[in-house]
C-alpha positions in Angstrom: 0.0 0.0 0.0 1.4 3.4 -0.9 2.3 5.6 2.1 -0.3 8.4 1.2 -3.1 5.9 1.1 -1.9 4.3 4.5 -1.9 7.7 6.3 -5.4 8.3 5.0 -6.9 5.4 6.8 -5.9 6.2 10.4 -8.1 5.1 13.3 -9.3 8.7 13.5 -10.2 8.9 9.8 -12.1 5.5 10.1 -14.0 6.7 13.2 -14.9 10.0 11.5 -17.3 7.8 9.3 -19.2 6.4 12.2 -22.0 8.9 11.9 -22.6 8.2 8.3 -22.4 4.4 8.8 -24.8 4.5 11.7 -27.3 6.3 9.6 -27.0 3.7 6.8 -27.2 0.8 9.2 -30.3 2.3 10.9 -31.9 2.6 7.4 -31.3 -1.0 6.8 -31.8 -2.6 10.2 -34.4 -0.3 11.8 -33.1 -1.2 15.2 -30.6 1.2 16.9 -28.9 -1.5 19.0 -28.5 -3.7 15.9 -27.3 -0.8 13.7 -24.7 0.1 16.3 -23.4 -3.4 16.6 -23.1 -3.7 12.9 -21.2 -0.4 12.8 -18.9 -1.6 15.6 -18.1 -4.7 13.7 -17.4 -2.8 10.5 -15.1 -0.4 12.3 -13.3 -3.4 13.8 -13.0 -5.1 10.5 -11.6 -1.9 8.9 -9.0 -1.4 11.6 -7.8 -5.0 11.4 -7.9 -5.1 7.6 -6.8 -1.7 6.6 -3.8 -2.9 4.9 -6.2 -4.5 2.2 -7.6 -1.0 1.4 -6.1 -0.3 -1.9 -7.2 3.3 -2.5 -9.3 2.5 -5.6 -12.3 4.0 -3.9 -13.0 6.4 -1.1 -12.7 5.4 2.5 -16.5 5.9 3.1 -17.3 3.7 0.0 -14.8 1.0 1.3 -16.4 1.1 4.8 -19.9 0.9 3.3 -18.9 -2.2 1.4 -17.8 -3.8 4.7 -21.0 -2.6 6.5 -23.3 -4.1 3.6 -21.6 -7.4 4.3 -22.3 -7.1 8.0 -25.9 -6.3 7.4 -26.4 -9.3 5.0 -24.8 -11.5 7.8 -27.2 -9.9 10.2 -30.1 -10.7 7.9 -29.0 -14.3 7.3 -28.8 -14.9 11.1 -32.2 -13.2 11.8 -33.8 -15.1 8.9 -33.6 -18.3 11.0 -35.8 -16.8 13.6 -38.7 -15.9 11.5 -41.5 -13.9 13.2 -45.0 -14.5 12.2 -46.2 -12.1 9.4 -49.4 -10.4 10.5 -52.3 -10.6 8.1 -53.1 -7.0 9.3 -49.8 -5.8 7.6 -50.6 -7.4 4.4 -54.0 -6.1 4.3 -53.0 -2.5 5.2 -50.4 -2.7 2.6 -52.7 -3.7 -0.1 -55.3 -1.1 0.9 -52.5 1.6 0.3 -51.8 0.2 -3.1 -55.5 -0.3 -3.9 -56.3 3.4 -3.0 -53.9 4.7 -5.7 -55.6 3.0 -8.5 -59.2 3.0 -10.1 -61.1 -0.2 -10.8 -59.8 -0.2 -14.5 -56.1 -0.2 -13.2 -55.3 3.4 -14.1 -54.0 5.9 -11.5 -56.7 7.7 -9.5 -54.5 10.8 -9.4 -51.4 10.8 -11.9 -48.1 11.3 -9.9 -46.9 14.8 -9.9 -43.6 15.8 -11.7 -40.9 15.6 -9.2 -38.4 17.6 -11.0 -34.8 16.3 -11.1 -34.2 13.3 -9.2 -30.5 13.9 -9.0 -31.1 17.3 -7.2 -33.3 15.6 -4.5 -30.7 12.8 -4.0 -28.1 15.4 -3.1 -30.3 17.0 -0.4 -29.9 15.6 3.2 -33.5 16.6 4.0 -34.7 14.3 1.3 -32.8 11.4 2.9 -34.5 12.1 6.2 -37.9 12.2 4.5 -37.0 8.9 2.7 -35.9 7.3 5.9 -39.2 8.2 7.6 -41.2 6.8 4.7 -39.1 3.5 4.6 -39.7 3.1 8.4 -43.5 3.2 7.7 -43.4 0.1 5.5 -44.2 -3.1 7.1 -40.9 -4.6 8.3 -40.8 -7.5 5.8 -41.6 -5.2 2.7 -38.9 -2.7 3.8 -36.4 -5.5 4.2 -37.1 -6.8 0.6 -36.9 -3.2 -0.8 -33.6 -2.4 1.1 -32.0 -5.9 0.0 -32.9 -5.3 -3.6 -32.5 -1.5 -4.1 -30.0 -0.5 -1.5 -27.9 -3.8 -1.1 -28.3 -4.6 -4.6 -29.0 -8.4 -4.0 -30.5 -10.5 -6.7 -34.1 -11.4 -6.6 -33.0 -15.1 -6.3 -30.8 -14.3 -3.3 -33.6 -12.4 -1.6 -36.1 -15.2 -2.2 -33.6 -17.9 -0.9 -32.7 -15.6 2.2 -36.3 -14.8 3.1 -37.8 -18.2 1.9 -40.3 -16.4 -0.5 -41.4 -16.9 -4.0 -40.2 -14.8 -6.8 -43.8 -13.6 -7.5 -44.2 -12.7 -3.7 -40.7 -10.8 -3.9 -41.9 -8.8 -6.9 -45.3 -8.0 -5.4 -43.6 -6.7 -2.2 -41.2 -4.6 -4.2 -44.1 -3.1 -6.1 -46.1 -2.4 -3.0 -42.9 -0.8 -1.4 -42.2 1.5 -4.5 -45.8 2.6 -4.5 -46.1 3.1 -0.9 -42.7 5.1 -0.8 -43.8 7.2 -3.9 -47.0 8.1 -2.2 -45.3 9.0 1.2 -42.5 10.8 -0.6 -45.1 12.8 -2.5 -46.7 13.9 0.8 -43.7 14.5 2.9 -41.2 15.8 0.4 -42.2 16.8 -3.1 -45.4 18.7 -2.1 -43.6 20.8 0.2 -40.6 21.6 -2.2 -40.4 24.4 -4.7 -40.7 23.2 -8.2 
């Protein structure tokens, strides 16, 4: 490892990323204690393996990659202890989706123009609104969404991990996207200047 890269990954530089990593882990795990554990494991792994950091990415990107693996490991462990899925959760989720569409399958109210998505993604307030909306999803639906869209896992891996069918996975992803769209419309885009 070149000396300039080695000096950039000091324990202090790694610790400086804790806040970002904790927010990321909270978004994925939805449990402060579990998120803190995952971040601690990530920081420890980074300190122990910092000689493997090649400098081809930023320190934050490297740490986030480690954290993603820790979160996937957590999901694997917790997948063995499956809580019962409430029929009320499924029904409430279906009701939200049904309310968006007319009987003929068309939108009741066509989605508003959200402007430039890239601009919204750069805004930290957008991410706070997104996190709130994601927390409102039923836990299993949020897990499927984050595994697919944030952790970039394949549908097959998600289905195997959660012991669900491909059809069920796609239905949950569809519901999550629609529910998030509706929530973001109300909490973020309606209140922003166009």
